[in-house]
N, C-alpha and C positions, 0 to 999 in steps of 0.2 A: 504494499501500500503507499503509494509517493506520499499523500499528505499524512499519514502516522510516521513515516520513518523520517519525514523533513527532507528527503530528498528530490521532491520536486522542483521545475524550473520557475524561477521567479525572475521576470523581464526588469524589475524594479531594483533587483540586488543584482544581476550579473551585469557585467560590462558590456557597454554597447561599442560596437565596431564604428570607427570612422566614417562618414558618408563619403566615397571616395569622388562623387560627382561634384564634389564642392572644392574647388581647389584652395580655397582660403584652408580649409579644414583640413586639408592635406598635410598643409606646411604649418600647421599650428596656430593660424591667425581665426581672427572672428569672422563670422559669417559677413560678407560685403553685398550690398544691394546693387543693382544693376545701374543705377544712376551714378553711384560711386565709380563704378569702373569705368562709364563713359565719361565720368569729370576727370578723373585720372588720365586717362588715353588722350583726350584732347588736350589739357593742359602740358603734360610731357611733351607731344609733339610741337605745340607750339611754343613753349618757353626752352625745350631742351634740344630740340633738332630743329626747327626752321628759323627761329630768330637767331640763336648762335650761327647758322650756317649763313644767312644774310650780312652778320656782322663780319665774316671772315671774308665773305666776299668783296666788302669794301675795305680790306685790309690791302696791304701792297701785294702780298703773296697769293691772296685772292685775284686781283685786279689781273696778275701775270697769268693766273689759272684760266679765268675766264675769259679776258681779252679786254684791251682798253675801252674798246668800244660797246661791249654788252654788259658790264660790271654793274654799270648803274641800275639798268631795266633788271637784271638778275637780283640784284639787292633790294631793289623797289617791291619785286614779285615775292619775293621771301619773307619780307617783313611783312607785308599787308595778309599775306596769307596766314604767318605765324601769329599776326594780332588776331585773326578771326578765329582761329583755334582756341587761343588762350580765353577769348570773349566768350565764346560760344560754352567751353568748358566751365568759367565762372556763372554765366548765366544758368547752367543746368544747377549749380549747388545753390544759389539764390532761389531759385523754383522750387527745389524739395523742402529747404530748411530754412529759407528767408537770410537777413542778414544778422548771422549770430554773432556774439561779443568775443568768441574764443581767439586765440591768437592767431590760428591759421585761418579764420574767417576774414578777420579785421585785416592782417597783412595782405591777403588774396584782394580784399577790394580796394586796398588802396594801390597794390601794384597794376592792377585793371585799370583804375581810372587814370593813372600815370600813364600808362601803356597809351591809353586811347587818346591821349593829350599830346604825346610826344611826336607823332608823326606831322601834325599840324605846324611844329617848328619849322618843317622844311618851306613852308610860306614865308618866314621873316629871315632865310637864308642870304645873306649879301652876295653880291655877284662878285665870282672870281677874276682873276686878270684876263683880258681881252687877248684872243688867241692871235698868232702873228699872221700878219698879211700871207694871202697866197701868193706863190710865185708867178709872173707874168714872162710867159714866152711870147716871141716875135719870129715871125717867117720871113727870111729873106727872100727878096725879090730876084728871079733871074735876071743876069746881066747878059745883053746880047754879045755876041762874039767881037763885033767890031769894036765896042766900045771896052774891051777888058784892057787893053794895053793903056788907054787913057786913065782907066781908073785905078790901075795898079799905080801908075807913075802917080796920081793924085793922093792914093793911100800912101807911098811912100813920104811925100811932102808933109802930109798931114800928121805921119806916126814922127817924124823928127821936129815938128811944131809941137807936138804935143809932149814930147820928151823935154824940150826944154822948157816948156811951160810948168812941167811938173817940177823940175828942178827948182824954178823958181818960186814957185806959189804951192808949195807942200802943205802947208798948213790949210791954207783956205780951200784946196781940192779937198783934202780930207774932211772937212768941215761939211762942204756940200755935198759929197758922195752919199747916195742911197745906201742903206743897211741891205745886206742880203738876207734872204729867209732864214739861214742858219743862224746869223747874228742877230734877228729879231726874236728868235726862239731864245737864245741866251739872255737877251734882256730882258725878256718876259719872266724867265726863270728866276733871273735873279732877283727881280722886282718880286716875285711870288703875290700871295694872296694877300687882302688888307688887312688892316689891324681886328675890324670888325668880322671878317670872314675868318679869321683865326681863333678867334672868341667864340664864335658859332660852332667852328668844327671842335674845339675841344668841349664845350657844352655838349655837343651832341654824342660824341663819344663817351665821355663820363657818365651821362645819364644812360647810355646803351649799355654798357658794361655794366654797371649799377643795377638796372633793372633785372638783368638776367643772373645776375650774382644773387640778388635777393629772392628771384625766383625759385632757385635752386634752394634757397633754405626754406622757402615756403613749401615746395613738395617735399622736402624731408620731413617737415612739420606733419604734411598731410597723411603720409606713409605711417610715421609714428603714431598719429591718431587711431589709422586704422588698425594695427598691430596692439593697441593697449585692450 
C-alpha cells in the first residue's frame, strides 16, 4: 500500500526539472517576457552595433576603408538607423512599464532624449574651408605649315625677352603669378577649418563617444536587472 508505507509520489515534494524550453531558466536566470527580449535586441543593435559602426566610419581609418566620397553618406545612414533602433527599443519599455524611477529606466530615458537632439546639431555645423579651384585646361589651335617658321622665330624672340624680364622683375612676377591647383590645395590644408568648425567637431565627437559609452553602462545595468 503506497499510502500506508509513505512511498507514494508527491509532486509538491519531489524536485521539478527545469523547463528546457525557457532559455533563461536553462542558464539560471529569471524568466523574461517577450517585450524585454525585443527591447534588449533593439537596444543592443542600435547602441552597440550600428552607432559605433557609424562613429568608426567617420574616423580616419574608416574614411580610408569606405572611401573619401562615400564615408559621409555611410556614416549618416548608420547613425539614423542606429537611432531608430534605440528609439524603438526605448518605446517598447515605456509602453510596457511606463517611466519608472529605477537607475536603468532614468538613464535610458536621458540617453534617448539626448540621442534624438544630437543629430539636429548638424544643422548648426559651420562651413569648412572652401575647396581649391578646379584646374583649367586650354587646347592649342593648330598652326598652318607656312606660318610655323615665322612663329618659331617669334617664340624665340619672346623667350629671350621673357628671360630678361624675369631676371629684372623676379619679385613682381612672383606676386602676380597664379597659384597652381596643387598650391591651392596646400594653402587650403594649411588654413584648415575655422575655429567655430573646430569647436563644433570637438563637441560632436565628445558627445558621440560619451553617449555610446554611457549606453554600454546602461545595457549592463539592464542585464543585471534581468539576472536578479
